[in-house]
HTML snippet that shows the backbone in 3Dmol.js (N, CA, C, O; Angstrom):
<script src="https://3Dmol.org/build/3Dmol-min.js"></script>
<div id="view" style="width:600px;height:400px;position:relative"></div>
<script>
const pdb = `
ATOM      1  N   MET A   1       0.860  -1.205   0.041  1.00  0.00           N
ATOM      2  CA  MET A   1      -0.011   0.048  -0.016  1.00  0.00           C
ATOM      3  C   MET A   1       0.834   1.254   0.015  1.00  0.00           C
ATOM      4  O   MET A   1       1.703   1.384   0.876  1.00  0.00           O
ATOM      5  N   GLU A   2       0.622   2.103  -0.851  1.00  0.00           N
ATOM      6  CA  GLU A   2       1.379   3.323  -0.968  1.00  0.00           C
ATOM      7  C   GLU A   2       0.791   4.540  -0.278  1.00  0.00           C
ATOM      8  O   GLU A   2      -0.416   4.779  -0.323  1.00  0.00           O
ATOM      9  N   ASN A   3       1.693   5.330   0.382  1.00  0.00           N
ATOM     10  CA  ASN A   3       1.303   6.494   1.080  1.00  0.00           C
ATOM     11  C   ASN A   3       0.797   7.593   0.126  1.00  0.00           C
ATOM     12  O   ASN A   3       1.391   7.790  -0.934  1.00  0.00           O
ATOM     13  N   SER A   4      -0.246   8.286   0.463  1.00  0.00           N
ATOM     14  CA  SER A   4      -0.703   9.363  -0.319  1.00  0.00           C
ATOM     15  C   SER A   4       0.126  10.731   0.045  1.00  0.00           C
ATOM     16  O   SER A   4       0.893  10.759   1.008  1.00  0.00           O
ATOM     17  N   GLY A   5      -0.065  11.711  -0.692  1.00  0.00           N
ATOM     18  CA  GLY A   5       0.758  12.897  -0.497  1.00  0.00           C
ATOM     19  C   GLY A   5       0.500  13.553   0.969  1.00  0.00           C
ATOM     20  O   GLY A   5       1.411  13.989   1.673  1.00  0.00           O
ATOM     21  N   ILE A   6      -0.780  13.556   1.298  1.00  0.00           N
ATOM     22  CA  ILE A   6      -1.061  14.105   2.712  1.00  0.00           C
ATOM     23  C   ILE A   6      -0.481  13.220   3.727  1.00  0.00           C
ATOM     24  O   ILE A   6       0.047  13.721   4.720  1.00  0.00           O
ATOM     25  N   GLN A   7      -0.531  11.943   3.568  1.00  0.00           N
ATOM     26  CA  GLN A   7       0.131  11.125   4.555  1.00  0.00           C
ATOM     27  C   GLN A   7       1.659  11.333   4.689  1.00  0.00           C
ATOM     28  O   GLN A   7       2.257  11.335   5.765  1.00  0.00           O
ATOM     29  N   ASN A   8       2.213  11.505   3.485  1.00  0.00           N
ATOM     30  CA  ASN A   8       3.736  11.800   3.609  1.00  0.00           C
ATOM     31  C   ASN A   8       3.988  13.178   4.202  1.00  0.00           C
ATOM     32  O   ASN A   8       4.945  13.332   4.961  1.00  0.00           O
ATOM     33  N   PHE A   9       3.178  14.187   3.895  1.00  0.00           N
ATOM     34  CA  PHE A   9       3.312  15.468   4.559  1.00  0.00           C
ATOM     35  C   PHE A   9       3.098  15.309   6.106  1.00  0.00           C
ATOM     36  O   PHE A   9       3.938  15.788   6.868  1.00  0.00           O
ATOM     37  N   LEU A  10       2.088  14.705   6.548  1.00  0.00           N
ATOM     38  CA  LEU A  10       1.903  14.539   7.970  1.00  0.00           C
ATOM     39  C   LEU A  10       3.008  13.803   8.626  1.00  0.00           C
ATOM     40  O   LEU A  10       3.464  14.178   9.706  1.00  0.00           O
ATOM     41  N   LEU A  11       3.450  12.756   7.989  1.00  0.00           N
ATOM     42  CA  LEU A  11       4.645  11.995   8.493  1.00  0.00           C
ATOM     43  C   LEU A  11       5.830  12.902   8.742  1.00  0.00           C
ATOM     44  O   LEU A  11       6.470  12.782   9.787  1.00  0.00           O
ATOM     45  N   ILE A  12       6.122  13.722   7.913  1.00  0.00           N
ATOM     46  CA  ILE A  12       7.315  14.630   7.936  1.00  0.00           C
ATOM     47  C   ILE A  12       7.032  15.747   8.907  1.00  0.00           C
ATOM     48  O   ILE A  12       7.871  16.089   9.740  1.00  0.00           O
ATOM     49  N   ALA A  13       5.767  16.353   8.791  1.00  0.00           N
ATOM     50  CA  ALA A  13       5.473  17.556   9.609  1.00  0.00           C
ATOM     51  C   ALA A  13       5.335  17.289  11.068  1.00  0.00           C
ATOM     52  O   ALA A  13       5.499  18.197  11.882  1.00  0.00           O
ATOM     53  N   THR A  14       5.027  16.028  11.438  1.00  0.00           N
ATOM     54  CA  THR A  14       4.832  15.689  12.783  1.00  0.00           C
ATOM     55  C   THR A  14       6.073  15.216  13.573  1.00  0.00           C
ATOM     56  O   THR A  14       5.998  14.893  14.759  1.00  0.00           O
ATOM     57  N   LYS A  15       7.225  15.192  12.855  1.00  0.00           N
ATOM     58  CA  LYS A  15       8.467  14.768  13.481  1.00  0.00           C
ATOM     59  C   LYS A  15       8.819  15.765  14.471  1.00  0.00           C
ATOM     60  O   LYS A  15       8.504  16.937  14.269  1.00  0.00           O
ATOM     61  N   PRO A  16       9.493  15.395  15.609  1.00  0.00           N
ATOM     62  CA  PRO A  16       9.804  16.433  16.630  1.00  0.00           C
ATOM     63  C   PRO A  16      10.651  17.599  16.224  1.00  0.00           C
ATOM     64  O   PRO A  16      10.481  18.689  16.770  1.00  0.00           O
ATOM     65  N   ASP A  17      11.586  17.420  15.260  1.00  0.00           N
ATOM     66  CA  ASP A  17      12.376  18.557  14.882  1.00  0.00           C
ATOM     67  C   ASP A  17      11.642  19.504  13.957  1.00  0.00           C
ATOM     68  O   ASP A  17      12.183  20.576  13.685  1.00  0.00           O
ATOM     69  N   ASN A  18      10.441  19.199  13.441  1.00  0.00           N
ATOM     70  CA  ASN A  18       9.664  20.047  12.668  1.00  0.00           C
ATOM     71  C   ASN A  18       8.559  20.767  13.439  1.00  0.00           C
ATOM     72  O   ASN A  18       7.938  21.707  12.942  1.00  0.00           O
ATOM     73  N   MET A  19       8.346  20.322  14.602  1.00  0.00           N
ATOM     74  CA  MET A  19       7.224  21.018  15.475  1.00  0.00           C
ATOM     75  C   MET A  19       7.388  22.489  15.679  1.00  0.00           C
ATOM     76  O   MET A  19       6.374  23.187  15.638  1.00  0.00           O
ATOM     77  N   PRO A  20       8.560  23.038  15.895  1.00  0.00           N
ATOM     78  CA  PRO A  20       8.720  24.473  16.125  1.00  0.00           C
ATOM     79  C   PRO A  20       8.233  25.264  14.775  1.00  0.00           C
ATOM     80  O   PRO A  20       7.655  26.349  14.841  1.00  0.00           O
ATOM     81  N   ILE A  21       8.508  24.646  13.632  1.00  0.00           N
ATOM     82  CA  ILE A  21       8.126  25.262  12.394  1.00  0.00           C
ATOM     83  C   ILE A  21       6.601  25.293  12.270  1.00  0.00           C
ATOM     84  O   ILE A  21       6.005  26.271  11.819  1.00  0.00           O
ATOM     85  N   ALA A  22       5.997  24.177  12.690  1.00  0.00           N
ATOM     86  CA  ALA A  22       4.527  24.062  12.695  1.00  0.00           C
ATOM     87  C   ALA A  22       3.868  25.121  13.737  1.00  0.00           C
ATOM     88  O   ALA A  22       2.836  25.735  13.468  1.00  0.00           O
ATOM     89  N   GLY A  23       4.506  25.251  14.831  1.00  0.00           N
ATOM     90  CA  GLY A  23       4.096  26.308  15.806  1.00  0.00           C
ATOM     91  C   GLY A  23       4.198  27.706  15.301  1.00  0.00           C
ATOM     92  O   GLY A  23       3.329  28.557  15.490  1.00  0.00           O
ATOM     93  N   MET A  24       5.340  27.901  14.630  1.00  0.00           N
ATOM     94  CA  MET A  24       5.553  29.283  14.000  1.00  0.00           C
ATOM     95  C   MET A  24       4.530  29.555  13.012  1.00  0.00           C
ATOM     96  O   MET A  24       4.031  30.680  13.012  1.00  0.00           O
ATOM     97  N   LEU A  25       4.115  28.632  12.113  1.00  0.00           N
ATOM     98  CA  LEU A  25       3.094  28.828  11.149  1.00  0.00           C
ATOM     99  C   LEU A  25       1.809  29.217  11.770  1.00  0.00           C
ATOM    100  O   LEU A  25       1.146  30.120  11.259  1.00  0.00           O
ATOM    101  N   VAL A  26       1.381  28.559  12.911  1.00  0.00           N
ATOM    102  CA  VAL A  26       0.142  28.855  13.536  1.00  0.00           C
ATOM    103  C   VAL A  26       0.261  30.289  14.148  1.00  0.00           C
ATOM    104  O   VAL A  26      -0.710  31.043  14.093  1.00  0.00           O
ATOM    105  N   ILE A  27       1.461  30.688  14.743  1.00  0.00           N
ATOM    106  CA  ILE A  27       1.493  31.998  15.252  1.00  0.00           C
ATOM    107  C   ILE A  27       1.424  33.064  14.217  1.00  0.00           C
ATOM    108  O   ILE A  27       0.750  34.079  14.390  1.00  0.00           O
ATOM    109  N   VAL A  28       2.175  32.819  13.055  1.00  0.00           N
ATOM    110  CA  VAL A  28       2.168  33.787  12.056  1.00  0.00           C
ATOM    111  C   VAL A  28       0.728  34.007  11.434  1.00  0.00           C
ATOM    112  O   VAL A  28       0.304  35.120  11.122  1.00  0.00           O
ATOM    113  N   GLY A  29       0.004  32.791  11.284  1.00  0.00           N
ATOM    114  CA  GLY A  29      -1.371  32.868  10.807  1.00  0.00           C
ATOM    115  C   GLY A  29      -2.211  33.719  11.691  1.00  0.00           C
ATOM    116  O   GLY A  29      -2.921  34.592  11.193  1.00  0.00           O
ATOM    117  N   PHE A  30      -2.172  33.507  13.027  1.00  0.00           N
ATOM    118  CA  PHE A  30      -2.874  34.229  14.014  1.00  0.00           C
ATOM    119  C   PHE A  30      -2.651  35.741  13.911  1.00  0.00           C
ATOM    120  O   PHE A  30      -3.592  36.534  13.887  1.00  0.00           O
ATOM    121  N   LEU A  31      -1.285  36.127  13.847  1.00  0.00           N
ATOM    122  CA  LEU A  31      -0.939  37.570  13.817  1.00  0.00           C
ATOM    123  C   LEU A  31      -1.398  38.110  12.412  1.00  0.00           C
ATOM    124  O   LEU A  31      -1.825  39.264  12.372  1.00  0.00           O
ATOM    125  N   PHE A  32      -1.349  37.432  11.357  1.00  0.00           N
ATOM    126  CA  PHE A  32      -1.841  37.963  10.097  1.00  0.00           C
ATOM    127  C   PHE A  32      -3.433  38.236  10.202  1.00  0.00           C
ATOM    128  O   PHE A  32      -3.970  39.208   9.671  1.00  0.00           O
ATOM    129  N   TRP A  33      -4.038  37.370  10.865  1.00  0.00           N
ATOM    130  CA  TRP A  33      -5.511  37.515  10.992  1.00  0.00           C
ATOM    131  C   TRP A  33      -5.789  38.793  11.858  1.00  0.00           C
ATOM    132  O   TRP A  33      -6.666  39.598  11.547  1.00  0.00           O
ATOM    133  N   VAL A  34      -5.016  38.929  12.927  1.00  0.00           N
ATOM    134  CA  VAL A  34      -5.191  40.187  13.721  1.00  0.00           C
ATOM    135  C   VAL A  34      -4.852  41.371  12.961  1.00  0.00           C
ATOM    136  O   VAL A  34      -5.588  42.349  13.095  1.00  0.00           O
ATOM    137  N   ALA A  35      -3.825  41.443  12.164  1.00  0.00           N
ATOM    138  CA  ALA A  35      -3.571  42.545  11.297  1.00  0.00           C
ATOM    139  C   ALA A  35      -4.618  42.836  10.362  1.00  0.00           C
ATOM    140  O   ALA A  35      -4.872  44.023  10.156  1.00  0.00           O
ATOM    141  N   ILE A  36      -5.308  41.887   9.724  1.00  0.00           N
ATOM    142  CA  ILE A  36      -6.305  42.013   8.762  1.00  0.00           C
ATOM    143  C   ILE A  36      -7.583  42.674   9.423  1.00  0.00           C
ATOM    144  O   ILE A  36      -8.245  43.548   8.864  1.00  0.00           O
ATOM    145  N   VAL A  37      -7.846  42.173  10.637  1.00  0.00           N
ATOM    146  CA  VAL A  37      -9.048  42.656  11.309  1.00  0.00           C
ATOM    147  C   VAL A  37      -8.811  44.127  11.697  1.00  0.00           C
ATOM    148  O   VAL A  37      -9.714  44.952  11.556  1.00  0.00           O
ATOM    149  N   GLN A  38      -7.647  44.449  12.167  1.00  0.00           N
ATOM    150  CA  GLN A  38      -7.346  45.896  12.505  1.00  0.00           C
ATOM    151  C   GLN A  38      -7.330  46.774  11.281  1.00  0.00           C
ATOM    152  O   GLN A  38      -7.778  47.920  11.325  1.00  0.00           O
ATOM    153  N   MET A  39      -6.817  46.246  10.189  1.00  0.00           N
ATOM    154  CA  MET A  39      -6.852  47.011   8.837  1.00  0.00           C
ATOM    155  C   MET A  39      -8.341  47.377   8.449  1.00  0.00           C
ATOM    156  O   MET A  39      -8.666  48.507   8.084  1.00  0.00           O
ATOM    157  N   ILE A  40      -9.197  46.333   8.561  1.00  0.00           N
ATOM    158  CA  ILE A  40     -10.568  46.585   8.127  1.00  0.00           C
ATOM    159  C   ILE A  40     -11.259  47.623   9.073  1.00  0.00           C
ATOM    160  O   ILE A  40     -12.046  48.464   8.638  1.00  0.00           O
ATOM    161  N   LYS A  41     -10.922  47.516  10.374  1.00  0.00           N
ATOM    162  CA  LYS A  41     -11.597  48.446  11.287  1.00  0.00           C
ATOM    163  C   LYS A  41     -11.021  49.829  11.055  1.00  0.00           C
ATOM    164  O   LYS A  41     -11.791  50.789  11.058  1.00  0.00           O
ATOM    165  N   HIS A  42      -9.735  49.997  10.855  1.00  0.00           N
ATOM    166  CA  HIS A  42      -9.208  51.346  10.533  1.00  0.00           C
ATOM    167  C   HIS A  42      -9.654  51.876   9.244  1.00  0.00           C
ATOM    168  O   HIS A  42      -9.854  53.087   9.154  1.00  0.00           O
ATOM    169  N   ASP A  43      -9.840  51.077   8.195  1.00  0.00           N
ATOM    170  CA  ASP A  43     -10.362  51.554   6.879  1.00  0.00           C
ATOM    171  C   ASP A  43     -11.876  52.052   7.083  1.00  0.00           C
ATOM    172  O   ASP A  43     -12.326  53.036   6.495  1.00  0.00           O
ATOM    173  N   LYS A  44     -12.540  51.336   7.898  1.00  0.00           N
ATOM    174  CA  LYS A  44     -13.981  51.787   8.212  1.00  0.00           C
ATOM    175  C   LYS A  44     -13.992  53.180   8.855  1.00  0.00           C
ATOM    176  O   LYS A  44     -14.767  54.060   8.478  1.00  0.00           O
ATOM    177  N   HIS A  45     -13.085  53.345   9.858  1.00  0.00           N
ATOM    178  CA  HIS A  45     -12.984  54.722  10.459  1.00  0.00           C
ATOM    179  C   HIS A  45     -12.507  55.751   9.575  1.00  0.00           C
ATOM    180  O   HIS A  45     -12.967  56.886   9.705  1.00  0.00           O
ATOM    181  N   ILE A  46     -11.656  55.508   8.705  1.00  0.00           N
ATOM    182  CA  ILE A  46     -11.173  56.454   7.747  1.00  0.00           C
ATOM    183  C   ILE A  46     -12.264  56.865   6.731  1.00  0.00           C
ATOM    184  O   ILE A  46     -12.332  58.024   6.321  1.00  0.00           O
ATOM    185  N   LYS A  47     -13.112  55.903   6.335  1.00  0.00           N
ATOM    186  CA  LYS A  47     -14.136  56.188   5.416  1.00  0.00           C
ATOM    187  C   LYS A  47     -15.288  57.038   6.041  1.00  0.00           C
ATOM    188  O   LYS A  47     -16.054  57.742   5.384  1.00  0.00           O
ATOM    189  N   GLU A  48     -15.310  56.881   7.401  1.00  0.00           N
ATOM    190  CA  GLU A  48     -16.379  57.710   8.137  1.00  0.00           C
ATOM    191  C   GLU A  48     -15.772  58.953   8.557  1.00  0.00           C
ATOM    192  O   GLU A  48     -16.420  59.616   9.367  1.00  0.00           O
ATOM    193  N   ASN A  49     -14.620  59.415   8.154  1.00  0.00           N
ATOM    194  CA  ASN A  49     -13.939  60.596   8.542  1.00  0.00           C
ATOM    195  C   ASN A  49     -13.651  60.761   9.978  1.00  0.00           C
ATOM    196  O   ASN A  49     -13.802  61.847  10.538  1.00  0.00           O
ATOM    197  N   LYS A  50     -13.204  59.618  10.627  1.00  0.00           N
ATOM    198  CA  LYS A  50     -12.928  59.475  12.016  1.00  0.00           C
ATOM    199  C   LYS A  50     -11.422  59.096  12.144  1.00  0.00           C
ATOM    200  O   LYS A  50     -11.084  58.169  12.880  1.00  0.00           O
ATOM    201  N   LYS A  51     -10.526  59.813  11.429  1.00  0.00           N
ATOM    202  CA  LYS A  51      -9.144  59.486  11.485  1.00  0.00           C
ATOM    203  C   LYS A  51      -8.535  59.545  12.901  1.00  0.00           C
ATOM    204  O   LYS A  51      -7.634  58.770  13.223  1.00  0.00           O
ATOM    205  N   GLU A  52      -9.020  60.443  13.717  1.00  0.00           N
ATOM    206  CA  GLU A  52      -8.434  60.513  15.083  1.00  0.00           C
ATOM    207  C   GLU A  52      -8.771  59.225  15.868  1.00  0.00           C
ATOM    208  O   GLU A  52      -8.039  58.874  16.794  1.00  0.00           O
ATOM    209  N   LYS A  53      -9.865  58.514  15.517  1.00  0.00           N
ATOM    210  CA  LYS A  53     -10.173  57.265  16.228  1.00  0.00           C
ATOM    211  C   LYS A  53      -9.155  56.202  15.886  1.00  0.00           C
ATOM    212  O   LYS A  53      -8.827  55.400  16.761  1.00  0.00           O
ATOM    213  N   VAL A  54      -8.639  56.138  14.689  1.00  0.00           N
ATOM    214  CA  VAL A  54      -7.575  55.145  14.284  1.00  0.00           C
ATOM    215  C   VAL A  54      -6.370  55.461  15.198  1.00  0.00           C
ATOM    216  O   VAL A  54      -5.856  54.518  15.799  1.00  0.00           O
ATOM    217  N   TRP A  55      -5.917  56.609  15.342  1.00  0.00           N
ATOM    218  CA  TRP A  55      -4.768  56.970  16.297  1.00  0.00           C
ATOM    219  C   TRP A  55      -5.012  56.583  17.717  1.00  0.00           C
ATOM    220  O   TRP A  55      -4.132  56.084  18.419  1.00  0.00           O
ATOM    221  N   ASP A  56      -6.301  56.840  18.149  1.00  0.00           N
ATOM    222  CA  ASP A  56      -6.711  56.471  19.582  1.00  0.00           C
ATOM    223  C   ASP A  56      -6.610  54.958  19.730  1.00  0.00           C
ATOM    224  O   ASP A  56      -6.148  54.492  20.771  1.00  0.00           O
ATOM    225  N   GLU A  57      -7.002  54.202  18.783  1.00  0.00           N
ATOM    226  CA  GLU A  57      -6.951  52.642  18.874  1.00  0.00           C
ATOM    227  C   GLU A  57      -5.513  52.244  18.842  1.00  0.00           C
ATOM    228  O   GLU A  57      -5.143  51.364  19.619  1.00  0.00           O
ATOM    229  N   MET A  58      -4.643  52.815  18.003  1.00  0.00           N
ATOM    230  CA  MET A  58      -3.237  52.404  17.901  1.00  0.00           C
ATOM    231  C   MET A  58      -2.396  52.632  19.163  1.00  0.00           C
ATOM    232  O   MET A  58      -1.454  51.899  19.464  1.00  0.00           O
ATOM    233  N   ILE A  59      -2.795  53.704  19.893  1.00  0.00           N
ATOM    234  CA  ILE A  59      -1.942  53.952  21.151  1.00  0.00           C
ATOM    235  C   ILE A  59      -2.517  53.290  22.367  1.00  0.00           C
ATOM    236  O   ILE A  59      -1.974  53.506  23.451  1.00  0.00           O
ATOM    237  N   LYS A  60      -3.489  52.561  22.297  1.00  0.00           N
ATOM    238  CA  LYS A  60      -4.107  51.780  23.537  1.00  0.00           C
ATOM    239  C   LYS A  60      -3.099  50.864  24.099  1.00  0.00           C
ATOM    240  O   LYS A  60      -3.377  50.162  25.070  1.00  0.00           O
TER     241      LYS A  60
END
`;
const viewer = $3Dmol.createViewer("view");
viewer.addModel(pdb, "pdb");
viewer.setStyle({}, {cartoon: {color: "spectrum"}});
viewer.zoomTo();
viewer.render();
</script>
């Protein structure tokens, strides 16, 4: 029986020396999501001519 591509990937990705890389990918994905959410919120404030609110949120 031959391993499929996803099985090979999981076999390699779950080795102990690759776990920090997997953790890093999770952290980077989370921080990217946070940045996108803030970007959308700031764009909304700018469109509503509330640019000072963007600054207030940034310095919290």
